C-alpha positions as CSV (number, residue, x, y, z in Angstrom):
1,M,13.8,19.7,-45.4
2,L,12.2,17.5,-42.6
3,P,9.4,15.1,-43.6
4,L,6.0,15.9,-42.4
5,I,4.8,13.7,-39.6
6,K,1.1,13.1,-39.3
7,V,-0.1,12.8,-35.7
8,F,-3.0,10.4,-35.3
9,F,-5.3,11.1,-32.4
10,M,-7.2,8.0,-31.2
11,A,-10.1,9.1,-29.0
12,Q,-10.7,6.8,-26.1
13,I,-14.4,6.6,-25.4
14,I,-15.9,4.8,-22.4
15,G,-19.4,3.3,-22.9
16,I,-21.7,2.5,-20.0
17,S,-25.1,0.7,-20.2
18,G,-27.7,1.7,-17.7
19,S,-29.1,-1.8,-17.6
20,L,-27.8,-4.9,-15.8
21,R,-30.0,-7.4,-17.7
22,T,-28.1,-10.0,-19.7
23,G,-30.2,-9.4,-22.8
24,S,-30.3,-5.6,-22.4
25,F,-31.1,-3.7,-25.6
26,N,-28.9,-0.8,-24.2
27,T,-25.9,-3.1,-23.8
28,A,-26.6,-4.5,-27.3
29,L,-26.7,-0.9,-28.6
30,L,-23.3,-0.2,-27.0
31,R,-21.8,-3.3,-28.6
32,A,-23.1,-2.2,-31.9
33,A,-21.6,1.2,-31.3
34,G,-18.3,-0.4,-30.6
35,S,-18.3,-2.1,-34.0
36,L,-19.3,1.2,-35.8
37,M,-16.9,3.6,-34.2
38,P,-15.0,5.9,-36.6
39,D,-11.4,4.9,-37.3
40,E,-10.1,7.7,-35.1
41,A,-11.9,6.4,-31.9
42,E,-12.3,3.2,-29.9
43,L,-15.0,2.3,-27.5
44,A,-14.4,0.4,-24.2
45,I,-17.6,-0.8,-22.6
46,E,-17.4,-0.7,-18.8
47,S,-19.9,-2.4,-16.4
48,I,-21.6,-1.0,-13.4
49,S,-22.7,-4.4,-12.2
50,G,-20.2,-4.5,-9.3
51,I,-21.2,-1.1,-7.8
52,P,-23.2,-1.4,-4.6
53,L,-26.2,0.7,-3.6
54,Y,-25.0,4.1,-2.5
55,N,-24.9,4.4,1.3
56,F,-22.9,7.1,3.1
57,D,-22.3,4.6,5.9
58,I,-20.4,2.4,3.5
59,E,-18.4,5.4,2.2
60,S,-17.6,6.6,5.7
61,A,-16.6,3.2,7.1
62,A,-14.8,1.6,4.1
63,G,-14.2,4.4,1.6
64,I,-15.0,4.2,-2.1
65,P,-15.5,0.6,-3.3
66,D,-12.9,-0.8,-5.7
67,A,-15.4,-1.1,-8.6
68,V,-16.2,2.6,-8.3
69,R,-12.6,3.7,-7.9
70,K,-11.5,1.8,-11.0
71,L,-14.3,3.3,-13.1
72,Q,-13.5,6.8,-11.7
73,D,-9.9,6.3,-12.9
74,R,-11.0,5.1,-16.3
75,L,-13.3,8.1,-16.7
76,E,-10.5,10.5,-15.7
77,H,-8.2,9.2,-18.4
78,C,-10.8,8.8,-21.3
79,D,-11.7,11.4,-23.9
80,G,-15.5,10.9,-23.8
81,L,-18.3,9.0,-22.2
82,L,-21.2,7.4,-24.1
83,I,-24.1,6.5,-22.0
84,S,-26.8,4.1,-23.2
85,T,-29.8,4.7,-21.0
86,P,-33.0,2.8,-20.6
87,E,-36.1,4.6,-19.6
88,Y,-37.9,3.3,-16.5
89,N,-41.2,4.8,-15.4
90,N,-40.6,7.8,-17.7
91,S,-37.2,8.7,-16.1
92,I,-33.7,7.5,-15.5
93,P,-32.9,4.0,-14.4
94,G,-32.1,3.7,-10.7
95,V,-29.1,1.4,-11.2
96,L,-27.4,3.9,-13.5
97,K,-28.2,6.9,-11.3
98,N,-26.8,5.0,-8.4
99,A,-23.5,4.4,-10.3
100,I,-23.2,8.1,-11.2
101,D,-23.9,9.0,-7.6
102,W,-21.1,6.7,-6.4
103,L,-18.8,8.0,-9.2
104,S,-19.3,11.6,-7.9
105,R,-18.1,10.6,-4.4
106,P,-16.4,12.1,-2.5
107,A,-17.6,15.5,-3.8
108,D,-14.1,16.8,-4.4
109,E,-13.6,14.0,-7.0
110,I,-16.4,15.4,-9.3
111,D,-14.1,17.7,-11.3
112,R,-11.4,15.0,-11.7
113,V,-13.9,12.4,-12.9
114,F,-16.5,14.5,-14.8
115,G,-15.2,18.1,-15.2
116,G,-15.3,19.0,-18.8
117,L,-15.8,15.4,-19.9
118,P,-17.6,15.2,-23.3
119,V,-20.8,13.0,-22.8
120,A,-23.3,11.7,-25.3
121,L,-26.6,10.0,-24.4
122,M,-28.4,7.4,-26.4
123,G,-31.0,4.8,-25.4
124,A,-33.1,1.9,-26.5
125,T,-36.5,0.7,-25.1
126,P,-39.1,-1.9,-26.1
127,G,-41.7,0.9,-25.7
128,A,-43.0,3.1,-28.5
129,F,-41.6,6.4,-27.4
130,G,-37.8,5.8,-27.2
131,T,-35.9,7.2,-24.3
132,T,-36.9,10.8,-24.7
133,L,-37.8,11.4,-21.0
134,S,-34.9,9.5,-19.6
135,Q,-32.4,11.5,-21.8
136,A,-34.1,14.7,-20.7
137,A,-33.9,13.7,-17.1
138,W,-30.1,13.2,-17.4
139,L,-29.6,16.9,-18.5
140,P,-29.6,18.5,-15.0
141,V,-27.4,15.6,-13.6
142,M,-24.8,16.0,-16.3
143,R,-24.9,19.8,-15.9
144,T,-24.4,19.5,-12.2
145,L,-21.4,17.3,-12.7
146,G,-19.8,19.8,-15.1
147,T,-19.7,17.6,-18.1
148,E,-19.7,18.9,-21.7
149,L,-23.0,17.3,-23.0
150,W,-23.0,16.8,-26.7
151,S,-26.3,18.0,-28.1
152,G,-25.5,17.7,-31.8
153,G,-27.3,14.5,-32.2
154,R,-30.0,12.3,-30.7
155,L,-30.3,8.6,-30.8
156,M,-33.5,7.1,-29.3
157,L,-34.5,3.6,-30.3
158,P,-38.2,2.7,-29.7
159,K,-39.4,-0.8,-30.2
160,A,-35.9,-2.1,-29.8
161,G,-36.9,-5.7,-30.0
162,N,-37.3,-5.2,-33.8
163,A,-33.8,-3.8,-34.2
164,F,-31.8,-6.8,-32.8
165,D,-31.8,-10.5,-33.4
166,S,-32.1,-13.1,-30.6
167,D,-28.3,-12.9,-30.0
168,G,-28.4,-9.1,-29.5
169,N,-26.9,-8.3,-33.0
170,L,-28.1,-5.1,-34.6
171,V,-30.0,-6.2,-37.8
172,D,-31.8,-2.9,-38.6
173,E,-29.7,-1.3,-41.4
174,A,-31.3,2.1,-41.1
175,L,-30.5,2.2,-37.4
176,R,-26.9,1.1,-38.2
177,E,-26.5,4.2,-40.4
178,R,-28.1,6.5,-37.8
179,L,-25.9,5.1,-35.1
180,S,-22.8,5.6,-37.4
181,R,-23.7,9.2,-38.0
182,F,-24.4,9.7,-34.3
183,L,-21.0,8.3,-33.4
184,R,-19.1,10.3,-36.0
185,G,-20.8,13.5,-34.7
186,F,-19.8,12.7,-31.1
187,V,-16.2,11.8,-32.0
188,E,-15.9,15.1,-33.9
189,F,-17.2,16.9,-30.8
190,V,-14.7,15.0,-28.6
191,D,-11.9,15.9,-31.0
192,Q,-12.7,19.6,-30.8
193,D,-12.4,19.6,-27.0
């Protein structure tokens, strides 16, 4: 009789913060998520800081910038995408929308990069209402790109300055537990795919 071999699946999740600020609450939230990932998953945080403003003239003359192409390739080979989105003026942050617009170029790359990709949204803000409107504004964008948006959990962090210390470490234990549950739910969703 042959011994049973247990196959262990390690989900590769890419995390993107929608803020470029050094002390960003959304980047801090992603770092906290990296330390709280379930054992069967790992989070690699990628930066959008090297992505230029979208301009079709740039795309026509020089093609897709290297920073975009590298992130497209990372997304193609990952198992899920975790976006930590700020909320600016009751909607999505321009810098993150710009990155997503570049990542969907040329249009025939959309399915390779985003088609069927499990995506979860979370967000932190210093304001009192969380990132409800920003997360809602991402829904039609994610639908258009053909992603599989996970709707099994929500994580919106209002008054984020109270949840992190001056070094950006998560110090709110209740949020730590909420974030752990959120990540477990998303990883289970990714595993089903």
